[in-house]
N, C-alpha and C positions, 0 to 999 in steps of 0.2 A: 515532087513541089519544095521549093525554096524554103529554109527555116526563116520561122517570122515570129514575132516576139508574141508573148501570151496577150498582152492587150490589144493585139492587131487581131490574132485569132479570135478573141472574143468578139470583137467589134464585127468581122464580116462572118462571124457563126449569127448574132444578133441582124445582121441586115440580110442574110439571108431567110432567116427565122420569119421575119418581117414579110419578107419576099413572098411567101407562101411554102417556102421547102419544107420538106416534111424532116423530123429529127434525124430519121435512118436516113435519107439522102446525106443529110448534113456528116451526119457520122463517116460516111464514106468518103465524101469530098476533102471533108479535111484530114480523114483517118486520126478520128477520135471516139472515145467510149460516149456514150448516151448522157453520161452521168456528166463529163465537161459539157456537152452541149446544154445539159438542165443548168449548169452552174453559169453558162454565158448567156442564157436566155433570162435566166432571174436574177444578175446581177451585173452591174457595169464594172466594176473593177474585179480582178481574179485575186484571189486571198493570197496574202503574201506568204513568204515560203517559209517553213519552219525551220526554227533556229536548233542546231542540232548542238547535243551538249559538246562542252570542249575536251579534245582528246589528249590524250596524255605526255608529255615532253618526250619521254622515252619508251622506246619499245617494250622493256620489261616493268615500266612504272602503272602502275591500276590491276598488276595480275596478282591473285592471290598466293603467296609464298606456302609452297609444301610445310608442313612441321618439321621442325627437326628432330630427329630421332633421339631420345634419351640416353644419356651418358651414364653409365654403369648399373644400368638394369639388366641382367640378364634372363632372355627367352625362356 
């Protein structure tokens, strides 16, 4: 099946559900989970994507540094 937008997918799922197709059949037809089918049937618009936290600028930034060994202290 070609890649379609989530809005088009939700519209197609609602159309098939209104036509009498069972949720299990819709799952198989569009290769989605039952949760996606329920969300499409219950809501006209899909949920907006989650905002991810900003990534650190450099690979080492954001990591905790190991504490420096104490100087002058003998074990």
